[in-house]
N, C-alpha and C positions, 0 to 999 in steps of 0.2 A: 483625677479620681479613677480608681480601678474599674475595669470593665464590669465587675460584679457589684458595683456600687453606683447608685444614681440618685439624682434629685427627684423627689416625688411631691406632687401637689394634690389638692382635693380632686382635681380633674383626672389625675392619672392613678389615684390610690387604688381603685378597684382592680385595674389591670396589673399594676406593678406590685401590689401587695397581696390582695385577696386572691386573685386568680393565680399569680405566680407562686404563691405558697402551697399550691396543690402539687407542685413539682419538687421544690426544695424549701427549707425554712427561710423566712424573710425576717431580718432584723430591721426594725424601724427606729431610727435615731431621731428623736425630737430634740432639736437644738435651736440656737439663735446666735447671730454673729457677735453679740455683746457678752455672751456667756463664756467666762474663762474656763470652767471645767469642761464645757462642750468642746472648746478648742483643744484641750488636753486629751480628750477621749477620741477625737476625730482621727488622728493618725493611727491609733491602736486599731480602731474598727476597720479602717481602710487597708492597713497592713494585713490583717487577718482575712479580709475579703479577697485579697490577692493570693494569699498563701493557700486558702482552702479551695481555690480554683473551681468555683461554681457550686460547691456543696452547700453553700448558703448564699443568699443575696443580701446586700445592704441597701436600705432605702433611707435617704436623709430627708427629713421634713423640717423646714423652717417654721417653728411653732408660731412666730409672730405673723407670718404671711398666710398661715393655714390654721387660723383660730378655730374653725369649725371642727377640723380633725382633732385638734388638741382637746377641745371640749368633749367630743364624742368618746374619746378614749381616756378621759380623766387625767390629762397631763397637767399637773400643778407645780411641778418643779422639773428643771432641766439641768443636765441631760437626762432624758428618760428613754431607755431603749426597751422596746416591746417586741416580742417574738411572735410571729404568726406561722401556723402550720395548718394546712388544709383549710385555709380561709378563716381560722379561728385564732384569737389571741390566747396563747398558752402560757406565757411567762414574761417577766420583765425585770429590769434592775434600774436603780436610780444612781446618779452621780458618776463621776469619773472613777473607773476601776482599773487596777493594774492588768497588764496583758494576760497574766496567768488566770485571773478570775474570769475575764471575758472569754478566754479560750475554753475554760471549763464550762461556762454558760452555753457556748455554741455547741460543744461536744455533747452536752445533754439533750440538745434538740435534734441531732442528726440521727437518721435511722440506723438501727443495728444491722450487722451483716445479714442476719436472718430476714429482717424486714426488707432489705434490698433485694434478696433473692425472691421474696414473696412478691414484690412489685414487678420484678422481671417475669415471674410466673403468670401474673395477672395479664401482663401485656401479651405473652405467648398465647394464653387462652383466648384473649380477644381476637387474636389473629387466626384462631382455629387449631393451634398446635396443642391439643389437650395432653397427649403423652409427654411432650416437653415441659408443659406447665406442671404436671404432676411430679416429674423428676426433680424439677427445681424446688418444689414444695417439700419433697422428701429430704433434700439436702438442707433446706431451711430448718426443718423439724429436727434434724440430727444436731444442728448447731445450737438450736434454742428449743429444748424439749418442752418448755412451759409456755411457748408462744401460742396462745389459744387462737389467734387470728390465722396462723398458719394451719393449725389443725382444722379449723372451720372451713378454710378453703379446700383442704384435701377431702373433707367429708362431702362437701358440695360436689366436687368432681367425681368422687367415687359413687355417689348416688346417681349422678347423670349416667355413669357407665354401668349401673346395675350391680356394682360390687358391694352389696349390702352388708355382708359379714365384715368386710374390711372397714366399712364406714362405721359400723357398730363398735368395733374394737377401738377405733380412733375416738369415738364419742366418749368412751369410758376414760380417756386420758384428759378430757377437758377439766379445767379448774372449777372449783365450787361456785364461782361467781360468773362463769362464762355464759350461763343461760340468761343472765340479766341483759345481755345484748340481744335486741330483737331479732337480728339476723340469725344468731346461734339458736335462739329459741325456736324459730321457724324451721331451721334445719333439723333440730331434734324431733320436732313434730313430724316432719316429712319422713325422717328415718323410721320413726315408730310405725307409721302407716305403710311404709315400703316393705316392712317385714310381714305385713298381713296377707301377702299374696299366696296363691296356691290352693285356696279353698274354692268351693263351688257355689256360685251365686244361686243357681237354681235350687240346690239342696237347702240352702239357708232360707230362701224365700218360701219354699214348701214347708219348712219347719214352722215359720212364722204364720203362714196361712192355716196350718193345722192347729197351732197353739199361739195365739197372739201374745200370750204372757211369757213366751220363751225369750227372756231378755238376753240370754247368752247369744242366741242366734241373731238377735237384733244388733247387738254390739259387734259381733263378727262381721255381719253384713255391712254395718256402717264403716268399719275399718276397710273393708274391700272397696266400698264406694269411694272413699277418700283416695285409696291407692289408684283408682281408675279416674280420679278427678271429678266424680259425680258428687260434688260437695253438698248441694241442696238435698239430694236423696239421703246422704249420710246424716246431715243435721236433722232431718225429719225423724230418722230412726232413733237418734240420740235423744231428741226431744220426747219421743214416745216413751223411752225408757224412764226418763225423769218423771213424766206424768204418771206412769204406772207405779213406780217405786223409786222415790228419790234416793233412798239409802242403799239400794241394791249394789252389792259388790263394792262396798266402800265408796259410794257416790260415783261409780264408774261412768255413768251417763254424762254427768256434768263435767267431770274431769276430762273426758274424751272430747266433749264439745269445746272446752277451753283450749285443748290442744289443736283442734281444727281452726279455732279463731287465731291462734298463734301462727299457724301455717299460712292462713290467708292474709293476715294483716288487719289492723284495726279499722282501716278505711274501706275495706271490701264491702260491697253492698250486702252480701249475704251475712257478714258479721254484724253489721248494723241491724239488719232485719231480725236475725236470730238472737241477738242480745236482748231485744225487746221481748221476743217469745220466751226466752229463758227466764227473764225476770217475771213474766206473767205466770209461768208454770211454777216458779219457786214461791211466789208471794201472793 
């Protein structure tokens, strides 16, 4: 059996499939010794595992001896080849297939050149080489102009470096569905508040003290508080806007509060606390 193919059991499945698929795709071949089509598919899979030289791994599971795994993943007919990427089942095929179709199946799982550069960039950033990471991400973006994951990584680094205008320009290139990703949504919220700097805290607070109904000053102060990571103070200002005039500036108080929630994440204690307060203020 090739070096990139191995027998896997229930005891080794977590390590050999789930954890291993964080590095490269893992093809799991559910088979049995009595199954003729399984024996026909076996040399095709092993040949490709050898040819691809580690770009994917082949895990062979005897379905008779590992009935729990077969049941967990809905194996009702064999051979059944299931593909795992980043710990998740992402695709599968049934029956013995010709080499051309199996090769096409594998190629569809492999990361693109841009994604490979992105992963290298993430590794560099983890090692502290931020300029090197940014350079690789720029190369990845040139080869895959619509790769939102690459753009999001660049935005995150640019925000860290304080290069707000560049981050804003990149955000405009994101696809229409990018914000559905919680990470991207949080980055966009962070970018919004990062642009709020440059005003004077004291002047805004003086305006509010002089006129508590100055909702524009409250909104600007809230944005500054978020930029300085004073999230509770910001949320209090936004809540006060909602209490005083829910509809002011096209519901700006509530919309901004939701942007802060995106920035902090649904499980943050302040988000849990102020969602209740928001509901009380609205209803």
